LUMMARFI-614713 format. One line per 10 residues: their letters; for each residue x, y, z of C-alpha. Coordinates in Angstrom, 3 decimals. Example, Ala and Ser with C-alpha at 12.3 -4.5 7.8 and 13.67 -1.06 7.14 Angstrom:
2
as = 12.300,-4.500,7.800 | 13.670,-1.060,7.140
***
This chain:
425
xxxxxxxxxx = 35.039,-46.235,-21.666 | 37.329,-43.486,-20.437 | 36.751,-41.535,-23.625 | 32.954,-41.687,-23.282 | 33.090,-40.488,-19.648 | 35.348,-37.621,-20.663 | 32.932,-36.627,-23.412 | 30.035,-36.761,-20.981 | 31.800,-34.446,-18.558 | 32.617,-31.983,-21.326
xxxxxxxxxx = 29.022,-31.931,-22.513 | 27.642,-31.426,-19.006 | 30.154,-28.695,-18.100 | 28.377,-25.854,-19.941 | 25.096,-26.661,-18.164 | 26.791,-26.557,-14.771 | 28.446,-23.268,-15.622 | 25.112,-21.753,-16.656 | 23.483,-22.782,-13.388 | 26.353,-21.304,-11.393
xxxxxxxxxx = 26.274,-18.054,-13.365 | 22.511,-17.678,-12.915 | 22.835,-18.313,-9.184 | 25.588,-15.730,-8.847 | 23.610,-13.139,-10.813 | 20.514,-13.627,-8.682 | 22.578,-13.370,-5.502 | 24.157,-10.142,-6.724 | 20.776,-8.687,-7.540 | 19.418,-9.534,-4.112
xxxxxxxxxx = 22.445,-8.673,-2.014 | 25.106,-6.779,-3.899 | 23.030,-4.044,-5.543 | 21.986,-1.224,-3.270 | 18.611,0.445,-3.608 | 18.144,3.713,-5.459 | 17.251,5.655,-2.331 | 16.124,9.251,-2.250 | 18.846,11.570,-0.871 | 18.605,12.790,2.690
xxxxxxxxxx = 17.819,16.357,1.542 | 15.753,17.867,-1.285 | 18.882,19.463,-2.797 | 19.251,16.917,-5.596 | 18.215,16.456,-9.211 | 17.968,13.814,-11.932 | 20.082,14.550,-14.971 | 19.045,13.907,-18.570 | 20.044,10.235,-18.233 | 17.843,9.766,-15.095
xxxxxxxxxx = 20.873,9.528,-12.793 | 20.764,11.084,-9.345 | 23.071,14.038,-8.731 | 23.132,14.850,-5.023 | 24.049,18.434,-4.034 | 23.436,17.979,-0.297 | 26.996,19.038,0.505 | 26.363,22.365,-1.265 | 23.432,23.458,0.896 | 23.913,27.030,2.126
xxxxxxxxxx = 27.079,27.665,0.088 | 27.458,31.424,-0.492 | 27.805,32.977,-3.974 | 27.829,36.740,-4.602 | 27.718,38.763,-7.814 | 28.722,42.437,-7.772 | 26.592,44.509,-10.146 | 26.431,48.200,-10.965 | 23.474,49.133,-8.793 | 22.978,46.014,-6.689
xxxxxxxxxx = 24.590,42.748,-5.697 | 22.961,39.334,-6.133 | 23.565,36.748,-3.432 | 22.792,33.032,-3.668 | 22.746,30.686,-0.736 | 22.673,27.371,-2.525 | 19.398,25.468,-2.050 | 18.229,28.127,0.422 | 17.388,31.525,-1.075 | 18.278,34.285,-3.558
xxxxxxxxxx = 18.337,37.986,-2.704 | 19.641,41.342,-3.843 | 21.571,43.675,-1.589 | 21.953,47.417,-2.038 | 21.972,50.635,-0.054 | 18.173,50.509,0.151 | 18.299,47.094,1.867 | 17.658,43.459,1.037 | 15.031,42.211,-1.417 | 14.117,38.542,-1.242
xxxxxxxxxx = 13.681,36.768,-4.588 | 12.435,33.436,-3.281 | 13.331,30.397,-1.211 | 14.143,26.832,-2.165 | 11.158,24.883,-0.795 | 10.293,21.250,-0.258 | 8.622,20.851,-3.650 | 12.093,20.202,-5.049 | 12.133,22.684,-7.946 | 15.391,21.221,-9.159
xxxxxxxxxx = 15.322,19.674,-12.647 | 17.626,18.878,-15.531 | 18.369,21.634,-18.038 | 18.860,21.740,-21.764 | 21.392,23.183,-24.178 | 24.359,24.604,-22.305 | 22.548,24.458,-18.952 | 22.880,21.258,-16.934 | 20.372,21.959,-14.142 | 17.716,24.551,-13.341
xxxxxxxxxx = 16.715,25.639,-9.832 | 13.543,27.535,-9.014 | 13.187,29.911,-6.044 | 9.665,31.148,-5.254 | 7.532,33.170,-2.804 | 9.843,36.159,-2.456 | 8.995,39.705,-1.365 | 5.795,41.403,-2.541 | 7.043,44.936,-1.849 | 5.884,47.243,-4.688
xxxxxxxxxx = 4.706,44.162,-6.593 | 1.308,43.834,-4.913 | -0.467,44.688,-8.165 | 1.306,42.051,-10.265 | -0.847,39.537,-12.131 | -0.022,36.479,-10.017 | 0.695,38.062,-6.590 | 3.090,35.218,-5.820 | 6.006,37.448,-4.943 | 9.396,37.773,-6.540
xxxxxxxxxx = 11.095,34.682,-7.953 | 14.537,33.640,-9.120 | 15.814,31.083,-11.597 | 19.326,29.713,-11.222 | 20.797,28.020,-14.295 | 23.610,25.729,-13.191 | 26.535,24.952,-15.478 | 28.753,22.027,-14.541 | 32.204,23.471,-15.150 | 33.240,27.082,-15.735
xxxxxxxxxx = 31.681,30.168,-17.257 | 31.788,30.548,-21.010 | 33.437,33.974,-20.707 | 36.140,32.645,-18.386 | 35.275,34.997,-15.553 | 34.895,32.263,-12.976 | 38.093,31.665,-11.020 | 38.369,29.308,-8.093 | 37.517,25.757,-7.234 | 34.001,26.306,-5.879
xxxxxxxxxx = 32.629,28.234,-8.861 | 30.974,31.604,-9.165 | 28.062,33.559,-10.693 | 28.707,34.180,-14.378 | 25.856,36.504,-15.302 | 22.655,38.046,-13.910 | 19.657,39.324,-15.888 | 16.437,40.793,-14.556 | 12.850,40.758,-15.767 | 10.325,43.378,-14.709
xxxxxxxxxx = 6.624,42.573,-14.552 | 5.566,44.628,-11.549 | 3.739,47.958,-11.714 | 5.408,50.216,-14.275 | 4.908,53.543,-12.503 | 7.863,52.869,-10.235 | 11.065,54.375,-11.529 | 13.607,52.242,-9.767 | 14.292,49.106,-11.795 | 15.522,47.241,-8.757
xxxxxxxxxx = 12.147,47.568,-7.070 | 10.237,46.740,-10.245 | 12.195,43.552,-10.887 | 9.906,40.524,-10.708 | 12.326,37.721,-11.645 | 16.096,37.354,-11.510 | 17.892,34.935,-13.855 | 21.258,33.826,-12.514 | 23.896,31.810,-14.374 | 25.951,29.807,-11.886
xxxxxxxxxx = 29.022,27.694,-12.711 | 30.102,25.023,-10.206 | 31.937,21.674,-10.287 | 28.967,19.291,-10.193 | 28.875,16.132,-8.160 | 29.429,12.746,-9.755 | 26.142,11.198,-10.983 | 24.796,8.320,-8.929 | 22.644,5.325,-9.876 | 20.023,5.514,-12.587
xxxxxxxxxx = 16.468,5.828,-11.278 | 13.394,4.477,-13.050 | 11.434,7.723,-13.294 | 7.664,7.556,-12.957 | 7.625,4.313,-10.959 | 5.788,4.359,-7.607 | 4.933,1.869,-4.853 | 2.422,2.709,-2.141 | -0.281,1.374,0.146 | -3.046,2.866,-2.012
xxxxxxxxxx = -3.542,3.063,-5.804 | -2.552,6.758,-5.895 | 0.081,6.928,-3.175 | 3.854,6.480,-3.057 | 4.925,6.043,0.553 | 7.550,3.415,-0.317 | 8.872,4.323,-3.797 | 8.429,7.633,-5.604 | 9.795,8.423,-9.053 | 11.874,5.255,-8.949
xxxxxxxxxx = 13.576,6.171,-5.662 | 13.017,4.384,-2.350 | 11.730,6.797,0.259 | 13.215,7.328,3.695 | 12.065,4.658,6.128 | 12.107,1.849,3.571 | 15.608,2.171,2.122 | 16.825,-0.029,4.995 | 15.432,-1.763,8.047 | 13.790,0.633,10.539
xxxxxxxxxx = 12.156,-0.603,13.742 | 9.737,2.341,13.825 | 8.426,1.417,10.349 | 7.757,-2.216,11.277 | 4.384,-3.919,10.881 | 2.620,-5.459,13.872 | 2.408,-9.183,14.522 | -1.350,-9.287,13.921 | -1.017,-7.830,10.408 | -0.623,-10.980,8.335
xxxxxxxxxx = -0.963,-9.317,4.924 | 0.239,-6.096,3.300 | -1.065,-4.969,-0.102 | 1.189,-2.777,-2.237 | 0.156,-0.899,-5.382 | 2.673,-0.337,-8.182 | 2.339,2.187,-11.016 | 4.608,3.185,-13.894 | 4.547,5.239,-17.064 | 2.679,3.270,-19.715
xxxxxxxxxx = 5.460,3.599,-22.301 | 7.995,2.066,-19.864 | 5.774,-0.344,-17.922 | 6.968,-3.381,-19.904 | 10.449,-2.942,-18.395 | 9.209,-4.021,-14.955 | 10.096,-7.598,-14.099 | 8.919,-10.147,-11.527 | 9.716,-9.184,-7.898 | 12.090,-11.226,-5.737
xxxxxxxxxx = 12.401,-11.378,-1.960 | 15.064,-12.197,0.586 | 14.260,-12.785,4.266 | 16.691,-12.016,7.092 | 17.028,-14.202,9.052 | 16.021,-16.920,6.635 | 14.098,-19.026,9.182 | 11.255,-17.941,11.419 | 9.083,-15.933,9.012 | 7.099,-17.457,6.158
xxxxxxxxxx = 6.526,-14.995,3.290 | 4.595,-15.535,0.065 | 3.880,-13.100,-2.776 | 0.650,-13.043,-4.742 | -1.351,-10.745,-6.978 | -0.818,-9.352,-10.459 | 2.391,-7.624,-9.407 | 3.925,-10.908,-8.238 | 3.585,-12.420,-11.727 | 5.377,-9.527,-13.439
xxxxxxxxxx = 2.325,-7.886,-15.020 | 3.161,-4.405,-16.432 | 1.827,-1.692,-14.104 | 0.462,1.599,-15.441 | -0.926,4.730,-13.838 | -4.466,3.815,-14.906 | -4.258,0.138,-13.913 | -1.932,-0.350,-10.912 | -0.764,-3.872,-10.171 | -1.195,-5.427,-6.722
xxxxxxxxxx = 1.594,-7.087,-4.788 | 0.217,-8.976,-1.788 | 2.818,-9.812,0.853 | 1.500,-12.549,3.139 | 3.716,-13.306,6.108 | 3.280,-15.585,9.114 | 5.410,-15.649,12.245 | 6.709,-19.160,12.864 | 9.207,-18.173,15.565 | 9.052,-15.293,18.033
xxxxxxxxxx = 11.956,-12.833,17.934 | 13.033,-9.721,19.830 | 14.149,-7.838,16.714 | 12.003,-7.444,13.574 | 12.347,-9.685,10.543 | 13.593,-8.006,7.361 | 11.989,-8.684,3.990 | 14.091,-7.283,1.155 | 11.875,-6.800,-1.923 | 13.753,-6.347,-5.221
xxxxxxxxxx = 11.967,-5.397,-8.450 | 14.292,-5.708,-11.465 | 13.932,-3.014,-14.134 | 15.367,-3.653,-17.580 | 18.014,-1.026,-18.380 | 17.787,0.631,-14.944 | 18.911,-0.016,-11.406 | 16.533,-2.400,-9.623 | 13.977,-0.914,-7.285 | 14.673,-2.227,-3.811
xxxxxxxxxx = 12.977,-1.580,-0.477 | 12.710,-3.172,2.972 | 9.604,-4.276,4.837 | 10.010,-5.261,8.492 | 7.661,-7.238,10.711 | 7.631,-7.746,14.462 | 6.967,-11.298,15.683 | 6.033,-11.133,19.340 | 4.532,-14.623,19.294 | 4.063,-17.554,16.973
xxxxxxxxxx = 1.078,-17.397,14.646 | -1.075,-20.350,13.610 | -0.728,-21.453,10.058 | -3.414,-20.304,7.700 | -4.055,-23.910,6.704 | -4.737,-24.881,10.323 | -7.396,-22.211,10.699 | -8.966,-23.188,7.402 | -8.947,-26.836,8.423 | -10.669,-25.948,11.712
xxxxxxxxxx = -13.461,-24.118,9.925 | -13.836,-27.052,7.535 | -14.223,-29.498,10.439 | -16.779,-27.222,12.080 | -18.749,-27.046,8.830 | -18.739,-30.818,8.393 | -19.933,-31.407,11.964 | -22.687,-28.798,11.498 | -23.866,-30.481,8.289 | -23.930,-33.910,9.952
xxxxxxxxxx = -25.954,-32.511,12.857 | -28.474,-30.818,10.568 | -28.932,-33.905,8.383 | -29.298,-36.204,11.413 | -31.866,-33.916,13.031 | -33.854,-33.706,9.808 | -33.904,-37.492,9.355 | -34.946,-37.987,13.010 | -37.832,-35.537,12.708 | -39.064,-36.929,9.390
xxxxxxxxxx = -38.775,-40.531,10.583 | -40.572,-39.815,13.834 | -43.346,-37.937,12.043 | -43.929,-40.824,9.616 | -43.892,-43.393,12.430 | -46.441,-41.556,14.562 | -48.664,-40.848,11.590 | -48.893,-44.475,10.465 | -48.432,-46.456,13.672 | -50.057,-44.255,16.335
xxxxxxxxxx = -52.583,-42.674,13.946 | -51.717,-39.137,15.016 | -52.156,-36.123,12.765 | -50.955,-32.537,12.582 | -48.806,-31.142,15.343 | -49.464,-34.184,17.533 | -47.389,-36.331,15.145 | -44.192,-34.296,15.625 | -41.511,-36.140,17.646 | -41.148,-34.882,21.174
xxxxxxxxxx = -44.426,-32.959,21.142 | -45.780,-34.997,24.080 | -42.816,-34.039,26.271 | -42.923,-30.422,25.169 | -46.632,-30.201,26.025 | -46.057,-31.711,29.429 | -43.305,-29.221,30.166 | -45.498,-26.306,29.098 | -48.412,-27.505,31.233 | -46.159,-27.971,34.226
xxxxxxxxxx = -44.651,-24.502,33.817 | -48.037,-22.800,33.363 | -49.827,-24.805,36.115 | -52.612,-26.016,33.868 | -53.424,-29.694,34.418 | -56.182,-30.331,31.910 | -53.980,-30.183,28.838 | -55.622,-29.651,25.508 | -58.247,-31.575,23.577 | -58.099,-33.285,20.265
xxxxxxxxxx = -58.933,-31.098,17.292 | -61.840,-33.389,16.247 | -63.313,-33.109,19.726 | -63.146,-29.336,19.601 | -64.755,-29.389,16.199 | -67.593,-31.610,17.399 | -68.059,-29.386,20.403 | -68.315,-26.270,18.299 | -70.703,-27.967,15.940 | -73.038,-29.036,18.730
xxxxxxxxxx = -72.970,-25.574,20.284 | -73.682,-23.952,16.973 | -76.737,-26.154,16.422 | -80.182,-24.526,16.655 | -81.524,-27.615,18.402 | -81.131,-28.205,22.086 | -78.624,-31.082,22.566 | -80.050,-34.161,24.199 | -78.930,-35.368,27.571 | -77.740,-38.616,26.106
xxxxxxxxxx = -75.370,-36.797,23.760 | -74.055,-34.649,26.621 | -73.384,-37.644,28.741 | -71.630,-39.396,25.958 | -69.419,-36.424,25.338 | -68.492,-36.172,29.016 | -67.576,-39.811,29.180 | -65.359,-39.599,26.051 | -63.425,-36.589,27.310 | -59.649,-37.332,27.449
xxxxx = -56.749,-35.235,28.538 | -53.422,-35.148,26.660 | -50.099,-34.262,28.004 | -50.778,-35.384,31.604 | -47.990,-37.060,33.447
***
C-alpha cells in the first residue's frame, strides 16, 4: 500500500510541476515584462535586429570637423551646418519624421537632415534646400583619427548639384556626407516592426511599428475612457509575412474587482492580422463598483520571437453600470408583454365581431366591438342627436328618390314609421 501511494505521487508530480511552470510563465508575461515603449524623443533608431537604440542623451551634442576651406559642425539630432569666413550655411535639421534608420556594411546607423538653406540653390531640381547625411559608426574611425570618449567626425565629403555657374564650391554644395564615430548606446528590447494598434483600420494611436505610443505605455488619467463608453474597438495590423507570429491577447485588471472586462472579435481569438485585413479586438467593460481613480486594463499581445506588445487602457467609473444581461432581460419582458397585448386584442376583436354578426345580426362596421360606444361619443362631441341610419335604409331611400314614379303616401308613411336612430343614449 505504501509503495502504490509513493508511485502515485511520483507519477502526479510532473503534472503539478507543469501547471506551476505555466502559471509562473503567464504571470511573468503579464507582470514582469515591460512594454516596448517608444522613447521620449525622436532621437532613436532600430538596429538590424529590430532592437531599440535610444540616443536621447546625445541630443544637441556638439561635433566639429576642421576642413581646408570650411568647418562642418553637427549638433546631434538637431542640425548640420558649415562655418567659414563668409558665414554659416545650414544643411538641414533633424525633424519629427524620424529620419534615423539602421545602416549597412561598416555603417551602423544613418541620419538624414533636410530643409536647409536655399541660398544660390534656388534653381536646383528639387528646391528642397541643402541636406546632410550623417553615417554613424559605433566605435572609432577606421583611420584612427578619433581620440576621446565622446567620438568625433572622421571624414566629410560634399556633393554639388546646385547651379554650376557659381565658382565657389562651398556655395554650390547641395549635400554633405559626414562620417561620425561615437560609442553607441546599449540596444534595448526587440520591437515587432510593422505591427500597429489603433482606433481605426488605418491608424496607430496606441502601437506603431511594434512600439507602444506615449499615453498608453502606462496608466494616464488624461487618456482614460468615460464611464458611459462601455465598448472600445481596436484594429490590429501587421506585415503579412510575420502576421502568424501574433498570439492571443491576455488582460490583467488593476484592481482585480470592480470592473468586468471581456474580449471579443477576431483579434481576441488570435487570428493573424495583416495590413489588408485588420483584426478587431473588442474590449467590453462594465463598471460594477464606483471608484475615484481609473481602473487599469493591461493588454498583452505575445509575439513569437519578439518582446510582447503591451499597452494600458484606463476607464473611469463614476457610478455603477447595469449589467448588459439585465437590460436585455428588460427588453425581452417588454416584448413578451407587447405580444400578449396584441394577441389578446386581436382575439377580442375577432370574437366580438363573430358574436355580433351571428347573434345580433349586424353587418359591416356595425359588427365591430365597441362601435356603439364610439358612435355615441362622436355624436355627443359633435352635438348631433339623430345618429346615423342603417345602410339598407339609406339604400331604400336613394332607390325611392331615384324612381321616376311619384312615391305613394302609404309608402312615405311606412318609411317614417320605420325610421330608427342608432347611437342614442
